[in-house]
C-alpha distance (Angstrom), angle and dihedral (degrees) to the residues before:
residue distance angle dihedral
M1 . . .
K2 3.81 . .
V3 3.82 118.1 .
L4 3.81 127.3 -174.5
F5 3.82 106.3 -152.2
A6 3.81 111.1 -160.7
A7 3.80 123.2 -165.0
S8 3.79 136.5 153.3
E9 3.81 92.7 -138.0
I10 3.78 132.8 28.3
H11 3.81 129.3 -176.3
P12 3.03 127.3 -97.5
L13 3.81 91.4 23.1
I14 3.80 98.9 54.2
K15 3.79 134.0 -16.0
T16 3.79 136.8 -175.5
G17 3.82 97.6 154.3
G18 3.79 148.8 -19.3
L19 3.81 94.0 -51.5
A20 3.81 89.6 73.0
D21 3.81 91.7 52.8
V22 3.80 91.6 50.3
A23 3.80 93.8 45.8
G24 3.79 90.7 48.7
S25 3.79 96.4 50.0
L26 3.83 113.5 24.8
P27 3.83 93.2 62.8
I28 3.81 89.8 51.7
A29 3.81 90.5 52.0
L30 3.81 90.3 47.9
R31 3.78 91.5 49.3
N32 3.80 89.7 51.6
K33 3.82 86.4 57.9
G34 3.80 92.1 54.1
I35 3.82 99.8 -96.0
D36 3.83 113.5 140.9
V37 3.82 99.3 -131.4
K38 3.79 126.8 178.1
L39 3.78 121.9 -172.1
I40 3.79 125.0 -144.6
M41 3.80 129.4 -168.2
P42 3.83 139.5 147.8
A43 3.80 118.8 -81.3
Y44 3.80 99.2 -118.4
T45 3.79 122.1 -173.5
G46 3.81 111.5 -53.3
M47 3.80 93.0 2.1
V48 3.81 95.3 121.7
D49 3.81 89.9 60.3
K50 3.81 92.3 54.1
V51 3.81 100.7 53.3
G52 3.78 132.2 68.9
A53 3.78 124.1 -84.3
I54 3.82 116.8 -50.7
T55 3.81 103.8 -114.8
N56 3.81 99.6 179.0
T57 3.81 139.5 10.1
T58 3.81 125.2 -156.8
N59 3.80 125.5 -175.5
L60 3.81 109.3 -144.4
G61 3.80 94.6 -175.4
D62 3.79 131.0 -120.8
P63 3.83 107.6 -66.6
F64 3.83 93.6 160.3
G65 3.79 100.2 42.9
V66 3.80 92.9 -117.8
G67 3.79 100.9 103.3
D68 3.77 136.6 -65.4
L69 3.80 118.9 -50.2
I70 3.79 107.0 -133.2
L71 3.79 120.2 -163.3
L72 3.80 113.3 -149.4
E73 3.81 119.9 -166.2
T74 3.80 114.0 -148.6
S75 3.82 140.3 122.5
L76 3.79 138.5 -96.7
P77 3.84 111.0 -95.4
N78 3.80 115.8 -90.5
S79 3.80 93.6 4.8
D80 3.78 142.8 79.2
I81 3.81 92.2 -120.5
P82 3.81 108.3 127.0
M83 3.77 116.8 -139.8
Y84 3.76 144.3 177.9
L85 3.79 123.9 -133.6
V86 3.79 117.1 -156.7
Q87 3.78 107.0 -143.7
C88 3.79 124.1 -162.4
K89 3.78 112.8 144.2
S90 3.81 95.9 -158.3
L91 3.81 91.7 54.5
F92 3.77 108.1 34.0
E93 3.79 110.2 22.3
R94 3.79 100.4 85.7
D95 3.80 131.1 149.3
A96 3.82 94.6 -125.6
G97 3.82 133.6 43.9
P98 3.79 130.8 -45.0
Y99 3.81 95.4 -93.7
L100 3.82 108.9 12.3
D101 3.79 133.0 55.4
S102 3.80 124.7 -127.7
Y103 3.83 89.7 -83.9
G104 3.81 92.8 55.2
Y105 3.81 96.6 -106.0
D106 3.81 127.1 128.3
Y107 3.78 113.0 -97.2
N108 3.79 107.2 -102.1
D109 3.81 91.3 -128.3
N110 3.82 98.7 47.3
H111 3.80 89.5 120.0
I112 3.82 90.6 59.8
R113 3.81 94.4 39.2
F114 3.77 94.5 56.7
A115 3.79 94.1 34.1
A116 3.79 87.3 60.3
F117 3.80 91.6 47.3
S118 3.81 90.7 47.6
W119 3.82 91.2 47.8
V120 3.81 89.7 57.6
C121 3.82 90.5 49.1
A122 3.80 89.4 52.0
F123 3.81 92.3 45.5
I124 3.81 92.4 54.6
T125 3.80 90.9 45.5
Q126 3.80 92.0 51.8
Y127 3.81 101.6 32.3
G128 3.80 105.0 21.7
R129 3.80 91.0 129.5
I130 3.82 86.5 76.5
L131 3.81 86.6 62.9
N132 3.83 93.0 42.6
W133 3.81 91.8 -112.4
Q134 3.79 120.0 86.5
P135 3.81 114.5 -176.7
D136 3.80 119.7 -136.4
L137 3.80 90.9 -153.5
L138 3.80 139.0 18.6
H139 3.82 118.5 -140.9
L140 3.82 112.7 -162.6
N141 3.80 126.6 -168.3
D142 3.83 124.7 -155.6
W143 3.78 129.3 -38.0
Q144 3.78 96.8 -50.8
T145 3.82 89.8 72.9
G146 3.82 99.3 31.0
L147 3.80 96.6 98.8
A148 3.82 89.5 64.8
A149 3.81 86.8 75.6
A150 3.80 89.6 50.7
Y151 3.81 93.4 52.6
L152 3.79 91.5 49.7
A153 3.81 89.4 49.4
A154 3.81 91.2 47.8
W155 3.80 93.5 52.0
K156 3.82 88.8 58.1
L157 3.80 94.1 -148.8
K158 3.77 127.9 128.1
H159 3.77 106.9 -92.2
P160 3.82 139.0 172.9
P161 3.82 117.8 -80.0
I162 3.78 118.9 -87.0
V163 3.80 131.3 -144.4
T164 3.80 123.6 -170.0
T165 3.78 121.8 -157.8
V166 3.81 114.9 -155.2
H167 3.80 110.4 -150.6
N168 3.81 94.5 173.5
L169 3.80 122.2 2.7
R170 3.80 93.0 -161.7
Y171 3.79 90.7 74.6
N172 3.79 98.3 66.9
G173 3.81 102.0 159.8
S174 3.81 96.4 -122.9
F175 3.80 121.3 176.0
P176 3.83 136.4 178.5
I177 3.78 113.4 -81.7
E178 3.83 89.5 -124.7
R179 3.82 88.5 69.4
Y180 3.80 94.6 54.3
G181 3.79 92.0 97.2
D182 3.82 89.4 60.5
V183 3.81 92.2 68.0
R184 3.82 94.3 56.7
L185 3.80 98.1 -127.9
P186 3.83 127.4 138.7
N187 3.80 120.9 -102.8
D188 3.81 93.0 -121.6
L189 3.83 88.8 75.7
L190 3.79 90.6 56.2
S191 3.80 102.1 84.2
L192 3.78 140.0 108.0
H193 3.81 88.7 -90.8
G194 3.80 91.1 43.6
M195 3.79 131.3 42.0
E196 3.81 100.5 -40.7
F197 3.80 111.2 118.9
Y198 3.82 119.3 -179.4
G199 3.79 93.6 -41.6
Q200 3.80 94.0 -39.5
F201 3.78 133.5 77.7
S202 3.79 121.2 -109.3
A203 3.78 125.6 -151.4
L204 3.79 90.4 -162.0
K205 3.79 91.9 53.0
A206 3.82 88.0 53.7
G207 3.80 86.8 54.7
L208 3.80 89.4 54.0
V209 3.79 105.3 42.7
F210 3.81 99.3 39.5
V211 3.82 99.0 47.9
D212 3.78 137.0 84.4
A213 3.81 98.8 -130.7
I214 3.80 137.3 17.8
T215 3.77 123.2 -158.5
T216 3.76 133.9 -178.0
V217 3.77 126.8 -157.1
S218 3.81 96.0 -105.9
P219 3.81 136.7 24.4
T220 3.82 94.6 -121.8
Y221 3.81 93.0 51.4
A222 3.81 89.1 52.6
K223 3.80 87.6 60.3
E224 3.80 96.1 40.5
I225 3.82 95.3 55.5
L226 3.81 90.1 61.6
T227 3.81 87.9 69.8
P228 3.83 129.3 76.5
D229 3.81 91.2 -120.1
Y230 3.80 93.4 62.0
G231 3.81 103.7 16.8
D232 3.82 96.7 83.9
G233 3.78 91.6 -148.3
L234 3.80 93.9 -48.2
D235 3.81 97.6 84.2
G236 3.81 91.9 99.8
T237 3.79 92.1 51.6
L238 3.79 91.9 45.6
T239 3.79 92.9 47.7
A240 3.80 89.0 54.4
L241 3.82 88.3 49.6
S242 3.81 96.5 40.0
H243 3.82 91.6 118.0
R244 3.82 86.4 68.5
L245 3.81 95.4 44.3
S246 3.81 128.0 97.9
G247 3.78 138.1 149.7
I248 3.80 124.9 -125.9
L249 3.77 115.3 -176.8
N250 3.79 117.0 -123.2
G251 3.75 118.6 -112.9
V252 3.79 133.9 -143.7
D253 3.78 130.1 -121.0
Y254 3.80 101.5 -126.4
N255 3.79 89.8 -167.8
E256 3.81 85.7 68.6
W257 3.80 100.1 31.6
S258 3.78 115.3 39.9
P259 3.81 128.5 108.5
E260 3.81 89.3 -143.0
K261 3.81 93.3 67.5
D262 3.82 106.2 13.6
P263 3.84 108.3 135.3
H264 3.82 92.4 -164.5
I265 3.81 99.3 63.2
E266 3.79 130.9 84.0
C267 3.79 98.0 -123.7
S268 3.81 131.0 15.3
Y269 3.78 118.0 -131.3
D270 3.80 143.1 160.0
I271 3.79 140.5 -162.5
H272 3.82 89.9 -71.5
S273 3.81 95.9 49.8
L274 3.79 104.5 42.4
D275 3.81 91.6 144.3
K276 3.82 86.7 74.3
K277 3.80 89.6 63.5
L278 3.81 85.9 75.5
A279 3.81 90.5 69.1
N280 3.80 88.7 59.9
K281 3.80 91.1 49.9
R282 3.80 91.6 53.3
S283 3.79 91.8 45.0
L284 3.81 91.5 51.9
Q285 3.79 91.0 48.5
R286 3.82 90.5 50.9
E287 3.79 92.1 47.4
N288 3.80 89.2 55.3
N289 3.82 95.5 43.0
L290 3.79 91.3 -114.2
P291 3.80 123.4 140.5
E292 3.80 113.2 -90.8
K293 3.78 101.4 -114.9
D294 3.78 121.7 162.3
D295 3.78 96.7 -176.9
V296 3.81 99.3 60.8
P297 3.81 122.8 74.9
V298 3.78 116.8 -113.8
Y299 3.80 114.4 -148.1
G300 3.78 119.3 -157.4
I301 3.80 139.4 -162.8
V302 3.81 128.0 -167.2
S303 3.78 107.6 175.6
R304 3.74 152.6 105.5
L305 3.79 106.1 -83.9
T306 3.79 102.7 -118.4
E307 3.78 137.9 128.5
Q308 3.82 87.9 -116.3
K309 3.79 86.7 67.4
G310 3.82 90.6 50.6
L311 3.78 90.3 -123.1
D312 3.78 93.2 137.4
L313 3.82 85.7 71.9
V314 3.80 97.0 56.4
P315 3.84 103.8 79.1
A316 3.81 93.2 55.3
A317 3.82 95.6 36.4
M318 3.83 91.7 51.7
E319 3.81 94.2 48.8
T320 3.82 96.2 96.5
A321 3.80 93.8 42.9
L322 3.79 91.8 50.9
K323 3.80 90.9 49.7
Q324 3.82 86.7 54.1
G325 3.81 90.6 55.2
A326 3.81 102.7 -95.4
M327 3.79 120.1 144.5
L328 3.81 132.2 -134.3
I329 3.82 126.2 -156.5
L330 3.80 119.6 -176.0
L331 3.78 135.0 -172.5
G332 3.78 115.7 -175.6
S333 3.77 150.1 90.9
G334 3.77 138.8 -151.1
D335 3.79 130.8 93.6
K336 3.81 106.5 53.2
T337 3.80 93.0 -145.7
L338 3.80 90.2 55.0
E339 3.79 91.2 46.6
E340 3.81 89.1 54.6
Q341 3.82 91.9 47.9
Y342 3.80 91.5 54.4
L343 3.78 93.2 45.8
A344 3.80 88.1 50.8
L345 3.81 89.3 51.7
Q346 3.79 88.9 52.9
K347 3.81 89.7 53.8
R348 3.81 90.4 51.6
F349 3.82 93.6 48.5
P350 3.83 105.2 26.4
E351 3.81 93.1 160.5
Q352 3.81 93.2 50.5
V353 3.81 110.2 30.3
A354 3.81 127.8 63.6
I355 3.80 119.8 -178.9
K356 3.80 124.4 -170.5
I357 3.80 114.2 -174.0
G358 3.79 112.2 -152.4
Y359 3.77 134.1 31.2
D360 3.78 129.5 -73.6
E361 3.82 117.4 173.1
A362 3.80 95.5 -156.5
Y363 3.81 91.9 46.8
A364 3.82 89.6 50.2
H365 3.80 88.1 58.8
R366 3.80 92.2 48.6
L367 3.80 90.3 49.2
Q368 3.80 93.1 51.0
A369 3.80 90.5 51.1
G370 3.80 95.8 41.7
V371 3.79 106.1 46.4
D372 3.80 125.6 75.1
I373 3.81 99.4 -146.2
L374 3.80 130.5 26.2
L375 3.81 116.0 -148.8
I376 3.83 116.8 -142.2
P377 3.83 107.5 161.8
S378 3.82 94.8 164.1
R379 3.79 121.4 172.5
F380 3.80 85.5 -148.1
E381 3.79 130.0 -1.0
P382 3.82 120.4 -177.6
C383 3.80 90.8 -158.7
G384 3.76 115.6 -38.3
L385 3.78 122.2 -147.8
T386 3.79 101.4 -160.8
Q387 3.81 92.0 71.6
L388 3.82 89.3 52.3
Y389 3.80 90.4 51.4
A390 3.81 89.8 47.1
L391 3.80 92.6 52.3
K392 3.80 91.1 54.0
Y393 3.81 90.3 50.3
G394 3.80 94.4 50.1
T395 3.80 89.1 -112.7
L396 3.78 107.3 138.5
P397 3.82 114.7 -128.8
L398 3.80 120.1 -135.9
V399 3.79 105.7 -159.3
R400 3.76 146.2 163.6
R401 3.82 112.2 -111.2
T402 3.81 101.1 -107.9
G403 3.81 138.9 112.7
G404 3.77 115.9 -25.8
L405 3.79 91.0 -8.0
A406 3.80 88.5 65.9
D407 3.81 89.8 50.9
T408 3.80 96.4 51.7
V409 3.83 111.7 28.1
F410 3.80 124.1 63.0
E411 3.80 132.4 174.0
T412 3.80 99.9 -167.2
G413 3.77 138.3 37.6
E414 3.77 131.7 34.1
D415 3.83 91.4 -48.2
A416 3.82 94.8 54.2
N417 3.81 108.1 145.1
G418 3.80 107.1 147.0
F419 3.79 145.3 -11.3
V420 3.80 128.5 -63.5
F421 3.80 137.2 -169.7
D422 3.81 129.8 -177.0
K423 3.79 113.4 -151.0
A424 3.80 123.4 58.6
N425 3.80 95.2 -125.6
I426 3.77 136.2 109.1
E427 3.82 93.7 -111.7
D428 3.82 96.7 57.5
F429 3.79 92.1 39.6
S430 3.81 92.4 49.9
A431 3.80 91.2 49.1
A432 3.82 90.4 54.9
I433 3.79 90.3 49.9
E434 3.81 89.3 51.3
R435 3.81 89.9 52.2
S436 3.79 91.0 51.0
L437 3.82 90.5 50.5
H438 3.79 89.7 53.1
V439 3.82 94.7 48.7
F440 3.82 92.3 45.6
K441 3.81 88.3 65.5
N442 3.82 90.6 59.3
L443 3.81 105.3 69.8
G444 3.80 94.2 -172.2
Q445 3.79 93.2 54.2
W446 3.81 90.6 42.8
R447 3.82 92.2 52.9
D448 3.81 90.9 49.2
L449 3.81 89.9 56.2
Q450 3.80 91.5 46.1
H451 3.80 92.5 51.1
R452 3.80 91.7 50.9
A453 3.79 90.1 47.3
M454 3.79 94.6 51.2
S455 3.80 97.0 41.0
K456 3.83 95.8 61.0
D457 3.81 113.9 96.0
H458 3.81 111.4 -133.2
S459 3.79 95.4 160.6
W460 3.80 121.8 134.2
E461 3.78 88.0 -113.7
S462 3.80 89.1 65.2
V463 3.83 93.1 58.8
T464 3.81 103.1 29.9
E465 3.80 93.2 93.6
Q466 3.80 89.2 60.6
W467 3.80 89.1 58.8
I468 3.77 93.5 46.5
T469 3.82 90.2 49.9
L470 3.82 90.5 52.0
Y471 3.81 92.5 47.4
R472 3.80 91.8 50.5
K473 3.78 92.2 48.1
L474 3.81 90.7 52.9
L475 3.78 92.2 49.6
E476 3.80 92.2 48.5
N477 3.80 92.2 50.5
K478 3.80 98.5 43.5
């Protein structure tokens, strides 16, 4: 089975969120199960220097009038996963990030940039025999690849089945209708039952209506997006397509995230040596110029600072815990108002709060190993990976019951492994923090929760068979 796996970001090449982690690990797990997977992504600035040797170069012409689209055949760093890079200097070689300019605004030509990328994905899917590799199935991810489904629909030829994975429905790739001509698609696809979206056109909607299967990154999120509260204007479309919709929980690459082998942390440990986790707590406290205290809980946050993540609730919800001596260590960036609120909290509690604005992969590992409780009060969370990392590290997640958080963190029953609250308000959040403070004082109960957290297998290997089953079903039905 040959699968073309298309994504706009792939770890370790480039990462802005969980999509990159998934794209950098699920294909490896699939390949380990015998699936012939090839990755494809844009060749952003400096990307060619990060991958393996370029083994072949194919010029696909200039269908968008922006410069030739060059297909480079190479491999993912430090792996045997083959991949294509789509090179077009005018589109992808920018000084800032993959989607936003240096001022934090969307690039004005994002619709053309990712239309061109999607066109190449569609071309390989339809005409891969020219390149001596014809995929049996196309796996799209988020809006940046959604137009590939539209091109295949527009060409009106029999083509391999397509599956789209929605990592976050809120980012729907919508653009003004006046720009539709730029993406070189026929007008018959621009309708209520096609790509039209409230007077605009949506690349993500194309990746929903013109495909054979839709997945989300957790079972609960697949149900939530059928409702107006979580559907972001696409709930009607998704309800009509619900027979194609399913949720498959994301996995974790335990080669990257495991306290047994993590090169970034002070002291390795496992489920049988949890006392060694304390060395990482002390090390993290020292690194942040906080007093080394074993007997107070340290709460942690690793996140984009946005209201979606519920992080506007934290300063007020943590007030009582901080006054009782708890500590808070945060790594993140995003909304400038939120950044200022956290820095102000650090000024109020300099001996208890440490705020690091930005992102540092190694520091994120040290934080996961060093804190006692990870706060994830998201208003919605398609899957969430940080709680899965936390579970492996024996760091108990404190989460709002939504999306993938609801599927992986439980406060009661035989699967209890953390703390959960229901309503996105300060009162419910504060009550959960109070419960965690109480349990922290009971070492036996705390260890029980840690053991349950660490014993659950959330590796990609544990979910890969679900993907293979879906792929086979699509091929049988095509």
